[in-house]
N, C-alpha and C positions, 0 to 999 in steps of 0.2 A: 725162643723165637727162631733159632737156627734150624731146628728140626722142622718147623713149619715151612720155612722157606725152601729147605731141601725137598720136602714133600711136594710143594706146590710148583716149583720151577718147571718140571716136565709137563705139568698140566697147563701152565701158562703158555709154554712153547707150543703145545698141541693146539690150543685155542687160537694162537696167533696164526699158525699155519693154515688151519681150517678157515678162519675168518678171511684171511688174505686171499686164499684160493676162491672162496665163494664170492668175494667182492670183485676180483678180477674177472672171473668167468661170468658174473652177473653183468658187468659193464660190457663185456664182449657180446654176451647174449642180447643185450638191449640194442647194440649196434647191428647185429645180424637180423634181428626182428625188424628194426627200422628199415634196413636195406631191402629185406624181402617184401615188406609192405609198401615199398616205393617212397618211403618217407626219408627224412633227414635225421640223423642221430644227434641228440643233444644230451650232454651229461647234466644230470640234475643234482645239485649240491644237497638237496633235502635227502636224497637216497644215501649219499655219503655220510651225512650227519646221523641218519638212522643206524647205519652200520657202526659208526663210532659209539653211539649210545648203547647199542646192543653189546658191543665188545666190552665196554666198561661195565655194564651190568653183569655180564658173564664173569668177568674177573672178580667183581665184588661177590658174586654168588659162590665162586670157588672158595674165596677166603671165608665167607660166612659158613659154608658147608664144613670146611676144615675146623673152624671154631666150634661149631655145633658138635662135630665128631669128638673133638678134644674135651668138650664139656660133658657130654652124656655117655661116652664110650666106656668109662669105668675101667681103664687099663687096657682095653682092647680097641683096635681100630675098626670102625665100621666102613671106613674109606668113602664117606659120603661125597667128598670133593671129587674123588675119582668117578663115581657114578654120575654126578652132576656134569662133570666135564665130558664124559662119554656120551651122555644124552645130548649136550650142546653140539659136540662134534658130529654126532650122528645126524642131527638136523641139518647141519651145514653140509655134510656128505650127501644127504638126500638132495639138497639144493644144487650141489655140484653136479650130480647125475642129471638132474632136470636141465641145468644149463648146458651140459655137454650134449645131451640129446638134441636140444634145439640148435646149438652151434654147429655140431658136426652132422646131424641128421643121420648118424651111423646106426645100423641095426642093433649093435650090442648095447649102446646107451639107451635106445628106445626100449629094448627088451628089459634092461635093468630098471628103468623108470617104471615100466608097466608091472614088472615082477614085484618091486618094492611097494608100489601102490596097492596091488592085490593082497600082499601079505599084511599091510597095514589095515586095509579094509577088513580082512578076516580077523585080525587081532582086536579091532575096536568095534566090529559088528555093524558098520555103517559104510556107505559109499562116500568117496572123496571126489568132489567136483574138480576137474581140471580147468584152469582159467585159459590156458593157451592151447 
């Protein structure tokens, strides 16, 4: 079990960093959007709970991917937990870029958001609707 924890600790740390940054920038973005719309910002605990649930499910997913890797790898590592973590962190990074584009309204973040959206649309072969 020591090897497993040694393999997973960096993945857990990466997930914590990405989740915290997404949560913080998401809260700030909500405040900025409320202010721009002339409304009053209100923190909603349901969103915090959803983040907690998501975080726990990601951690469980990392452990399950590592167990699956150890079970089926037959002496070689497929590094399934690494790929799962990379996917989850990539999703949070995308969310961070979207939040940064809205918070700062800076051209570089607007460009990155548009660039990533276009690349994703090309990869999946369909258009993605922007909510905001």
